[in-house]
C-alpha positions in Angstrom: 0.0 0.0 0.0 1.4 3.3 -0.9 1.9 5.9 1.8 0.3 9.2 1.5 2.6 12.2 1.9 3.1 13.3 5.5 1.4 10.2 7.0 4.5 8.9 8.8 5.3 12.3 10.3 1.8 12.5 11.7 2.1 9.2 13.5 5.4 10.2 15.0 3.9 13.4 16.5 1.0 11.4 18.0 3.4 9.0 19.7 5.4 11.7 21.3 2.3 13.4 22.7 1.1 10.1 24.2 4.4 9.5 25.9 4.3 13.0 27.5 0.8 12.4 28.8 1.9 9.1 30.3 4.8 10.8 32.1 2.5 13.5 33.5 0.0 10.8 34.7 2.8 8.9 36.4 4.0 12.1 38.1 0.5 12.9 39.3 0.2 9.4 40.7 3.5 9.7 42.5 2.7 13.0 44.0 -0.7 11.6 45.1 0.7 8.4 46.7 3.7 9.9 48.4 1.7 12.1 50.8 -0.5 9.0 51.6 2.5 6.9 52.3 4.0 9.6 54.5 0.8 10.1 56.4 0.5 6.4 56.9 3.8 6.3 58.8 3.0 9.1 61.2 1.7 8.6 64.7 1.7 4.8 64.7 -0.2 3.4 67.6 -1.0 -0.1 68.9 -4.3 -0.3 70.8 -6.0 -3.1 72.6 -9.5 -4.2 73.5 -9.9 -6.9 76.1 -12.0 -7.7 79.2 -10.5 -6.7 82.5 -12.2 -9.5 84.5 -13.3 -13.0 83.3 -14.5 -16.2 85.0 -12.4 -19.3 85.4 -12.9 -21.4 82.3 -14.4 -18.6 80.3 -13.3 -18.1 76.7 -12.6 -14.5 75.6 -10.8 -12.5 72.9 -8.0 -9.9 72.9 -7.9 -7.6 69.8 -4.7 -5.7 68.9 -5.2 -2.8 66.3 -2.3 -1.1 64.5 -2.8 1.9 62.3 0.0 1.1 59.9 1.1 -1.8 57.7 4.2 -3.3 56.3 5.8 -4.1 59.6 6.2 -7.2 61.8 3.8 -7.8 64.6 4.6 -10.0 67.6 2.7 -10.9 70.7 3.7 -12.2 74.2 3.2 -15.8 75.3 -0.1 -15.1 77.1 1.2 -16.8 80.3 -1.6 -17.9 82.6 -4.1 -18.5 79.8 -4.7 -21.2 77.2 -4.5 -20.0 73.7 -7.3 -21.5 71.6 -6.6 -19.9 68.3 -5.2 -16.8 66.6 -4.3 -14.5 65.2 -7.3 -13.7 63.0 -6.3 -10.7 60.9 -8.4 -8.1 59.2 -7.7 -4.9 57.3 -9.6 -1.7 56.6 -8.7 1.7 55.1 -10.3 5.1 54.4 -9.1 8.1 52.5 -10.5 11.7 52.8 -9.7 14.8 50.8 -10.9 18.0 52.6 -9.9 21.4 51.2 -7.0 19.9 49.4 -5.7 18.1 52.5 -5.4 14.3 52.1 -5.8 12.1 55.1 -5.6 8.3 55.0 -6.4 5.9 57.8 -5.5 2.2 57.8 -6.3 -0.4 60.4 -4.8 -3.9 60.9 -6.5 -6.0 63.5 -5.1 -9.2 65.2 -7.6 -11.2 67.2 -6.5 -13.9 69.7 -8.9 -16.3 71.5 -7.9 -17.4 74.9 -9.4 -19.3 77.9 -8.9 -18.7 81.6 -7.5 -21.8 83.4 -6.9 -20.6 86.9 -7.9 -17.8 89.3 -5.8 -14.8 90.0 -4.6 -11.5 88.4 -2.4 -11.9 85.4 -0.4 -9.2 83.6 0.3 -9.8 79.8 3.4 -7.9 78.5 3.0 -5.4 75.7 2.7 -6.5 72.0 5.4 -5.1 69.7 5.0 -3.8 66.1 8.3 -3.2 64.3 8.6 -1.0 61.2 11.8 0.2 59.6 13.9 -0.5 62.6 11.6 1.3 65.1 9.4 -0.5 67.7 5.9 0.5 68.7 4.4 -1.2 71.8 0.9 -1.5 73.2 0.0 -1.2 76.9 0.4 -4.1 79.2 -2.8 -5.9 79.9 -4.1 -6.7 83.4 -6.8 -9.4 83.5 -8.4 -10.7 86.7 -9.7 -14.3 86.7 -12.4 -15.0 89.4 -14.3 -18.1 90.4 -16.8 -19.4 87.8 -20.3 -18.0 88.1 -23.6 -19.5 86.7 -24.0 -16.9 84.0 -22.0 -14.0 82.5 -23.8 -11.1 80.9 -23.2 -10.7 77.2 -21.7 -7.7 75.4 -18.9 -7.1 77.8 -16.1 -4.6 77.1 -13.0 -3.2 78.8 -13.7 -1.6 82.1 -12.3 -0.9 85.6 -13.0 -3.6 88.1 -13.4 -1.3 91.2 -16.8 -1.0 92.6 -16.5 1.5 95.4 -19.9 2.7 96.4 -22.0 -0.4 95.5 -24.5 -0.6 98.2 -26.3 -3.8 97.0 -24.9 -6.9 95.5 -27.5 -9.6 96.0 -29.3 -11.5 93.3 -28.9 -11.7 89.6 -30.2 -8.2 88.8 -30.0 -5.0 90.9 -29.6 -1.2 90.5 -27.2 0.9 92.6 -27.3 4.6 93.4 -23.7 5.6 94.4 -22.2 8.8 95.8 -18.6 9.7 95.4 -18.7 11.3 98.9 -20.7 10.8 102.0 -19.7 13.9 104.0 -19.7 17.4 102.5 -20.3 21.1 103.3 -23.4 22.9 102.3 -23.1 23.8 98.6 -20.3 21.4 98.0 -21.0 19.2 94.9 -21.6 15.4 95.2 -21.7 13.2 92.1 -24.5 10.6 92.1 -24.2 7.6 89.7 -27.1 5.3 88.8 -25.6 2.0 87.7 -27.3 -1.3 86.8 -25.8 -4.8 87.5 -27.1 -7.9 85.8 -26.4 -11.6 85.3 -29.5 -12.2 83.2 -30.2 -11.4 79.5 -31.3 -7.7 79.7 -33.3 -6.5 76.7 -33.8 -2.9 77.7 -35.0 -0.4 80.3 -38.8 0.4 80.1 -39.2 3.0 82.9 -36.9 5.0 85.3 -38.1 6.8 88.4 -35.5 9.1 89.8 -35.7 10.4 93.4 -37.0 14.0 93.9 -33.6 15.0 95.4 -35.3 17.3 98.0 -33.0 19.8 99.7 -30.6 19.6 96.7 -29.8 21.6 93.6 -29.5 19.1 90.8 -27.6 19.3 87.5 -27.4 16.5 85.1 -24.1 15.3 83.8 -24.1 14.4 80.1 -24.1 10.6 80.1 -23.8 8.5 76.9 -26.9 6.2 76.2 -26.5 2.7 77.6 -26.0 0.6 74.4 -23.8 -2.2 75.8 -22.8 -3.7 79.2 -19.3 -3.9 80.6 -18.0 -6.8 82.6 -17.1 -6.2 86.3 -16.2 -8.2 89.4 -18.5 -7.6 92.3 -17.6 -9.5 95.4 -16.3 -12.4 93.4 -19.1 -12.6 90.9 -19.1 -11.3 87.4 -21.9 -8.9 86.4 -22.7 -7.0 83.2 -22.8 -3.3 84.3 -23.7 0.0 82.8 -24.0 3.6 83.9 -27.6 4.9 83.3 -27.3 8.5 84.5 -25.0 10.7 86.6 -26.0 13.8 88.5 -24.3 16.7 90.4 -26.1 17.4 93.7 -25.5 20.5 95.7 -26.9 20.2 99.3 -28.7 23.3 100.5 -29.3 22.6 104.2 -27.0 21.1 106.9 -27.8 17.9 108.7 -28.4 14.2 107.7 -30.2 14.2 104.3 -31.8 11.0 103.0 -31.9 10.3 99.3 -34.8 8.1 98.1 -34.2 5.0 96.0 -34.1 4.8 92.2 -36.8 2.6 90.7 -36.4 0.8 87.4 -38.6 -1.3 85.2 -36.4 -3.5 83.0 -37.2 -6.0 80.3 -35.7 -9.4 80.9 -35.6 -12.3 78.4 -36.8 -15.6 80.1 -37.0 -19.1 78.7 -40.4 -20.7 78.6 -40.8 -24.4 79.2 -38.2 -27.0 80.0 -35.1 -27.7 77.9 -35.1 -30.8 75.7 -33.0 -33.7 77.1 -31.4 -34.3 73.7 -31.2 -30.9 72.1 -30.8 -28.7 75.2 -31.9 -25.1 74.6 -31.8 -25.3 70.8 -35.6 -25.6 70.4 -36.5 -23.5 73.5 -38.7 -20.5 73.2 -38.1 -17.2 75.0 -40.3 -14.3 76.1 -39.5 -10.8 77.3 -41.1 -9.9 80.7 -40.9 -6.7 82.8 -39.2 -6.7 86.1 -39.1 -4.0 88.7 -36.0 -3.3 90.8 -35.0 -0.5 93.2 -31.9 0.7 94.8 -31.3 1.3 98.5 -31.9 4.7 100.1 -28.7 6.7 101.0 -27.8 9.1 103.8 -25.5 12.1 103.2 -24.0 14.1 106.1 -24.0 17.8 105.3 -21.8 20.1 107.4 -22.7 23.8 107.8 -20.3 26.4 106.7 -18.1 27.4 109.7 -17.8 30.9 111.2 -19.4 34.1 110.0 -20.0 34.6 106.3 -18.3 37.7 104.8 -20.5 40.5 103.6 -19.3 40.0 100.0 -19.8 36.2 100.1 -20.7 34.9 96.7 -22.5 31.7 97.8 -19.9 29.6 96.0 -18.3 26.5 97.7 -15.3 25.3 95.8 -12.2 27.0 94.3 -12.4 30.3 92.4 -10.2 32.9 90.6 -11.3 36.3 89.4 -10.1 38.9 86.9 -11.4 42.2 85.6 -10.8 44.3 82.5 -11.8 47.7 81.2 -12.6 48.1 77.5 -10.8 51.4 77.1 -9.1 54.0 79.3 -10.6 57.1 77.7 -14.2 57.9 76.7 -16.3 60.9 75.9 -18.9 62.2 78.3 -22.3 60.3 78.0 -20.6 57.5 76.0 -20.6 53.9 77.3 -17.6 52.0 78.5 -17.5 48.2 79.3 -16.2 46.8 82.5 -16.0 43.0 82.7 -15.5 40.8 85.8 -14.8 37.1 85.2 -15.1 34.5 87.9 -13.7 31.0 87.0 -13.0 27.7 88.8 -15.0 24.9 90.2 -18.2 24.9 92.3 -21.8 25.8 91.7 -21.0 28.8 89.5 -24.6 29.0 88.2 -25.7 30.6 91.5 -22.7 33.0 91.7 -24.0 36.4 92.7 -23.0 39.7 91.0 -19.9 41.4 92.3 -20.7 44.6 94.1 -19.2 47.7 92.5 -19.1 51.0 94.3 -18.8 53.9 91.9 -18.9 57.7 92.3 -22.3 59.3 91.6 -21.1 60.9 88.3 -21.0 57.4 86.7 -24.2 55.7 85.7 -24.1 51.9 86.0 -26.5 49.3 84.5 -27.3 45.8 85.6 -24.6 43.4 84.3 -25.0 41.2 81.2 -24.1 37.7 82.4 -22.6 35.0 80.2 -21.6 31.5 81.2 -19.2 28.9 79.9 -19.9 26.0 82.3 -19.6 22.3 82.1 -20.6 19.7 84.7 -18.0 17.2 85.7 -17.2 14.7 88.5 -15.6 17.5 90.6 -18.5 19.9 90.1 -19.4 22.6 87.7 -16.3 23.8 85.9 -15.9 26.9 83.8 -16.3 30.7 84.0 -19.0 33.2 84.5 -18.6 36.8 83.2 -20.4 39.9 84.4 -20.3 42.8 81.9 -21.2 46.2 83.4 -22.1 49.2 81.2 -20.7 52.4 82.7 -21.7 55.9 81.4 -19.8 58.9 82.8 -22.1 62.0 83.0 -19.3 64.5 83.7 -15.8 65.0 82.4 -12.8 64.2 84.5 -10.8 61.3 85.8 -12.7 58.4 87.4 -11.5 55.4 89.4 -13.2 52.0 89.7 -12.2 50.9 93.2 -11.0 47.4 94.1 -13.8 44.8 94.0 -13.8 42.0 96.6 -15.5 38.6 96.1 -15.5 35.9 98.8 -16.1 32.2 98.6 -15.6 29.1 100.8 -12.6 26.9 99.9 -13.4 23.3 100.6 -9.7 22.2 100.4 -8.7 24.6 103.2 -12.1 24.8 105.1 -11.9 28.6 105.2 -13.4 31.6 103.6 -11.1 33.2 101.0 -11.4 36.7 99.4 -10.5 37.6 95.8 -9.8 41.1 94.7 -9.3 43.0 91.4 -7.0 45.8 90.6 -8.0 49.5 90.7 -8.9 50.8 87.3 -8.7 54.5 86.1 -10.3 56.1 83.0 -10.8 59.6 81.8 -14.0 61.1 80.5 -13.4 63.9 77.9 -15.7 66.9 77.3 -17.2 66.9 73.8 -16.8 70.2 71.9 -20.0 72.1 71.6 -21.8 70.1 74.2 -24.1 72.1 76.4 -23.9 71.8 80.1 -27.6 72.1 80.4 -28.1 69.1 78.1 -26.1 66.8 80.5 -28.1 64.4 82.6 -26.7 63.7 86.0 -27.3 60.6 88.1 -26.0 62.3 91.3 -24.6 65.5 92.6 -22.7 67.4 90.0 -19.2 68.8 90.6 -20.1 72.0 88.7 -21.1 75.2 90.5 -24.9 75.7 90.7 -25.9 78.2 88.0 -28.9 80.6 88.3 -31.2 80.0 85.4 -33.9 82.6 86.3 -36.7 79.9 86.2 -35.7 77.5 88.9 -37.6 79.4 91.8 -41.4 79.8 91.8 -43.2 82.2 94.2 -45.7 80.8 96.8 -49.3 81.3 95.7 -50.9 84.0 98.0 -54.6 83.5 97.1 -56.6 81.4 99.6 -57.9 78.1 98.4 -61.4 76.7 98.8 -62.1 74.9 102.0 -64.6 72.1 102.2 -66.2 70.4 105.2 -65.1 66.8 105.6 -67.7 64.1 105.4 -68.6 61.5 108.0 -65.7 59.4 109.2 -66.2 55.7 108.5 -64.5 54.5 111.7 -67.1 56.5 113.8 -70.0 54.4 112.6 -71.2 51.2 114.3 -71.4 49.2 111.0 -67.6 49.7 110.6 -66.9 47.6 113.8 -69.5 45.0 112.9 -67.9 44.5 109.5 -64.4 44.5 111.0 -65.4 41.8 113.5 -67.0 39.7 110.8 -63.9 40.0 108.6 -61.7 39.0 111.6 -63.8 35.9 112.3 -63.7 34.9 108.7 -59.9 35.3 108.7 -59.7 33.0 111.8 -61.9 30.4 110.1 -59.9 30.4 106.9 -56.7 30.2 109.0 -58.1 27.2 110.9 -59.2 25.4 107.7 -55.9 26.0 106.0 -53.9 24.6 109.0 -56.2 21.6 109.1 -55.7 21.1 105.3 -51.9 21.3 105.8 -52.1 18.8 108.7 -54.1 16.3 106.7 -51.8 16.5 103.7 -48.5 16.3 105.8 -48.8 12.5 106.1 -48.3 11.3 102.5 -49.4 7.7 103.4 -52.8 9.0 104.6 -53.1 11.2 101.5 -52.4 8.2 99.2 -54.8 6.1 101.2 -57.6 8.7 100.8 -57.0 9.2 97.1 -56.4 5.6 96.3 -59.9 5.1 95.0 -59.9 8.2 92.8 -56.6 7.3 91.3 -57.8 3.7 90.6 -61.0 5.0 88.9 -58.9 7.1 86.5 -56.8 4.1 85.6 -59.9 2.0 85.1 -61.2 4.7 82.8 -58.0 4.4 80.8 -58.6 0.6 80.6 -62.2 1.1 79.4 -60.9 3.4 76.6 -58.5 0.7 75.5 -61.3 -1.8 75.6 -63.5 0.4 73.4 -60.6 0.8 70.9 -60.1 -3.0 70.9 -56.6 -2.7 72.4 -56.8 -5.9 74.4 -53.1 -6.1 75.4 -53.1 -2.5 76.6 -56.4 -3.1 78.4 -55.0 -5.9 80.6 -51.9 -3.9 81.3 -54.0 -0.9 82.5 -56.1 -3.2 84.7 -52.9 -4.6 86.4 -51.6 -1.1 86.9 -54.9 0.0 88.4 -55.1 -3.0 90.9 -51.4 -2.9 91.9 -51.4 0.8 92.2 -54.6 0.8 94.3 -53.2 -1.9 96.6 -49.9 0.0 97.0 -51.7 3.3 97.9 -54.3 1.6 100.2 -51.9 -0.7 102.0 -49.1 1.9 102.2 -46.6 -0.5 100.6 -44.1 0.3 97.7 -45.0 -1.4 94.4 -41.5 -2.9 94.3 -42.2 -4.8 97.6 -45.8 -5.7 96.9 -46.5 -9.4 96.2 -49.7 -11.4 96.2 -48.9 -13.0 99.6 -48.2 -9.8 101.5 -51.1 -8.1 99.8 -53.5 -10.9 100.8 -52.2 -10.9 104.4 -52.6 -7.1 104.7 -56.1 -7.2 103.3 -57.1 -9.9 105.8 -55.7 -7.9 108.6 -57.8 -4.9 107.5 -60.9 -7.0 107.5 -61.4 -8.0 103.9 -63.0 -11.4 103.5 -61.4 -14.3 101.7 -63.9 -14.3 98.9 -62.9 -10.8 97.8 -59.2 -11.8 98.0 -59.9 -14.8 95.9 -61.6 -12.7 93.3 -58.6 -10.4 93.2 -56.2 -13.3 92.6 -58.5 -14.6 89.8 -58.5 -11.2 88.1 -54.7 -10.9 88.4 -54.2 -14.5 87.0 -56.6 -13.7 84.1 -54.8 -10.4 83.2 -51.3 -11.9 83.4 -52.3 -14.9 81.3 -54.0 -12.6 78.7 -51.0 -10.3 78.4 -48.6 -13.1 77.5 -51.0 -15.4 75.8 -53.7 -13.1 74.3 -56.8 -15.1 73.4 -59.5 -13.6 75.5 -62.8 -12.3 74.1 -64.4 -8.9 74.6 -67.0 -10.5 76.9 -64.3 -11.9 79.2 -62.5 -8.5 79.2 -65.7 -6.8 80.3 -66.1 -9.4 83.0 -62.5 -8.6 84.2 -63.3 -4.9 84.1 -66.5 -5.3 86.2 -64.7 -7.6 88.6 -61.9 -5.1 89.2 -64.4 -2.2 89.7 -66.4 -4.3 92.2 -63.3 -5.2 94.1 -62.1 -1.6 94.4 -65.6 -0.4 95.5 -65.9 -3.2 98.1 -62.5 -2.5 99.6 -63.2 1.3 99.7 -66.4 0.6 101.6 -64.7 -1.8 104.1 -61.3 0.0 104.6 -61.2 3.7 105.6 
């Protein structure tokens, strides 16, 4: 085939262009990969995830994670444990480009499965990752092996094994309300922690009733939601634990203060039926049932603040620092100047009072603008509180802001301490063309009094009209009659009010009197559920109405109320056995219908009528 003129030269030019583009692409790839490789070698860390306490014979895993690759990873011998298998390795990476900045994260995981063989506390030496001649080590691991328990809660993670403040450790499920201190001063913060301990399969928390915390100022500490349980050793037994909520409590009165229990309704998974002798639990069925638990009440000793409080006492108990600043040192007359006072430290800074500033009368001062930067922690409220005062000089000249004092009670020294600021000076300049008469003064002016010709008015010399006064009301007989009737009405209202307060002071008697009304409201809610064909909700409301009525009428907490002690208390109060038997039949029907719903509307109406008749009959027999 004959070549056309210029064809070979065109092909040569195209080949050169392709080679140049390939070189550019390679350079771009190199410049892109080099920062990634450099970033991958910076800040290499070896982290671990492991349980701090296990039961003897329990199998568990230890996971080592390295944020770099290409090196050699070695682990210790795991002395004191039997190595089942490992390592199981996995790899993940992510790359981000934000505003031209490239970040790359890699993760290499090594999982080892071990089994505890004997009791005691064992320390596993650090694992070593070697890369380019440098060694990176993990932390040493401390694992406690305790005696084998019947069941270990699932979902455990790494946690501390100390349980200071646990005031209840009996049973397979309980809740604890712990305080970090049991003796404090008035106003000194106390951290309260609500923590759950379980050996059973916990499905969730249905309801939480916190104490009212009377005689305390309460601030919630931000607590992460409870999504998984951690494994801890409590008196030789392993529990799955989790913190539900933490509070900061500031006692307001001295003496012995009692904190009421925390009440929880949790959902527990229970097995129904008996296990198969051949297949065990493989074909077993499970159901979730509610279970009520409560913590123990706590006593806190609160000491009064010693000595005489200073006049400038801020009300803060803790540790404070103070500083002040002036926005400028020169201002025109009638222009504003900002004066800031900042109080920082620990303590209940939310109730910090305004610092008192004593200024000359020629300076007008406004109420301060208060801004806060506070955060609740285990040692109390931490942060700062700023008071910004607006000052307006109404006269020219030099002014001084005197020293400001601010006192607080230092818990570490047990004494009152006084903070003070520096003395500030600023100058108010006269504005050209400003009239002295236009100046508004908040106090006595330093200028000489000027005669304006209109500041004195003559006394009026013409006599005024005189009128004869009318009849005095206090001279009539009806006035004393009305006064006596009003006084008698006042005594009657005072007597009725005191009687009302006396009757309502005993909470148990109030609950007893209102038990019927509260039960009727709950039965009304059950009837609404019955009309809406919400059968499950209907039986639940009937149970709440009956148990709530018995709790109020018999003055027994719901958590301690059982069929046996309820029946015994009803018999003591004169309720016959037939009514008690009807009550037990209604409770059996409701509980069976909740977990095996097959009842008809007719049976539900019969249950509703039976519950209503029981409450009416008990109301008539128990007063």
